[in-house]
C-alpha positions in Angstrom: 153.5 121.5 121.2 152.2 118.3 120.8 148.7 118.8 118.1 146.4 116.4 119.2 144.6 114.6 116.3 141.0 113.9 116.4 139.5 111.5 114.3 135.5 111.4 113.9 133.6 108.1 113.8 131.0 108.2 110.6 129.0 105.2 111.8 126.2 105.3 112.2 125.1 105.5 116.3 122.0 103.7 117.5 120.7 103.2 120.9 122.5 100.1 121.2 125.5 102.1 120.6 127.6 103.1 117.7 127.9 100.2 115.0 131.9 99.0 114.6 131.3 98.1 110.8 129.1 99.0 108.2 129.1 97.6 104.7 128.6 100.7 101.9 125.5 100.1 99.6 127.7 99.1 96.5 128.7 96.1 98.7 127.6 92.6 97.4 128.9 89.5 99.5 127.5 86.2 99.5 128.3 83.3 102.2 128.1 82.8 105.6 128.7 85.7 107.5 129.8 85.6 111.8 131.0 88.9 113.4 131.6 89.7 116.8 131.1 93.6 116.9 128.1 95.5 115.4 127.8 95.5 111.8 125.3 97.1 109.7 125.0 96.2 105.7 123.4 98.9 103.5 124.3 97.0 100.1 123.5 93.0 98.7 123.9 89.8 101.5 122.7 86.0 99.8 123.4 83.5 102.6 123.4 83.0 106.3 124.5 85.5 109.0 125.2 84.6 112.6 126.3 86.8 115.0 125.9 87.3 119.3 125.5 91.4 119.2 123.4 93.7 116.5 122.8 93.5 113.5 121.5 97.0 111.4 119.4 96.2 107.9 119.6 99.5 106.2 117.4 101.2 104.4 118.8 100.2 100.4 120.0 97.1 101.9 118.7 93.7 100.6 118.9 91.1 102.7 118.5 87.7 101.3 119.7 85.3 104.3 118.1 83.8 107.5 119.3 85.6 110.3 120.9 84.8 114.5 122.0 87.6 116.1 121.4 89.0 119.4 119.7 92.5 118.5 118.3 92.8 114.7 117.2 96.4 113.5 115.7 96.5 109.9 115.1 99.3 108.2 115.6 97.6 104.1 114.1 94.6 102.4 114.5 90.9 104.3 114.2 87.7 102.7 114.4 85.0 105.3 114.0 83.9 108.9 114.8 86.0 112.0 115.9 84.7 115.2 116.7 87.8 117.4 117.7 87.0 120.7 116.6 90.1 122.8 115.1 92.3 119.9 114.0 92.7 116.5 113.0 96.2 115.5 111.1 96.4 112.0 111.3 100.4 111.1 109.1 102.3 108.7 109.5 101.2 105.5 111.3 98.0 106.2 110.3 95.0 104.5 110.5 91.2 106.2 109.8 88.1 104.1 110.0 85.2 106.5 109.4 84.1 110.2 110.1 85.9 113.2 111.3 84.3 116.7 112.2 87.4 119.1 112.0 87.9 123.3 110.8 91.8 121.9 109.0 93.2 118.6 108.9 96.5 117.8 107.0 97.3 114.0 106.4 100.8 112.7 103.8 102.1 110.4 104.6 101.2 106.8 106.0 97.9 107.0 105.9 94.8 105.6 105.6 91.7 106.9 104.3 88.8 105.3 105.8 85.5 107.7 104.9 84.0 111.4 105.4 85.2 115.0 106.8 83.6 117.8 107.7 84.9 120.9 110.2 83.5 123.2 109.7 83.7 127.0 112.2 85.2 129.2 114.6 83.1 130.8 113.4 81.4 134.2 114.4 82.3 137.4 115.7 80.7 140.1 113.9 81.0 143.4 116.2 83.0 146.1 118.1 80.8 149.0 115.4 80.1 152.0 112.2 80.1 149.9 110.5 76.5 149.5 113.3 75.0 146.8 116.7 76.5 146.3 116.7 74.2 143.5 112.9 74.4 141.8 111.5 77.1 138.9 109.7 79.5 139.0 107.5 79.7 135.5 104.3 81.9 134.9 101.3 80.3 133.4 99.3 82.0 131.5 94.7 80.4 131.4 94.1 79.0 128.8 
């Protein structure tokens, strides 16, 4: 009978799922970084980061970059602007020196944040057929 080999993936698991790739704390990377699957950086990075998925900045990480990703989780230090299309989380001891643009924001106690924050409005929804006009766009207005 053949033996089954079970490989245990040691990559971290978050609410967003398991991280596909991890740059360990001894890694230094300079340049433009684009990736298609989730990434956690535990080392140093300088440049630009762009992705349509998840980025986790580990506790010992130091990032000097503008970041654009779907979801960004910060546990380390980031110097640069962040556009997190869906969500940005800054966990305890996280540090962010730069501006934020995101739809959802979570900031824990003990965080250092120096910058401006802009909240992205949810995508406008089209009205269903049978409403007054199927080509109209429904928007929410807040009183001034």
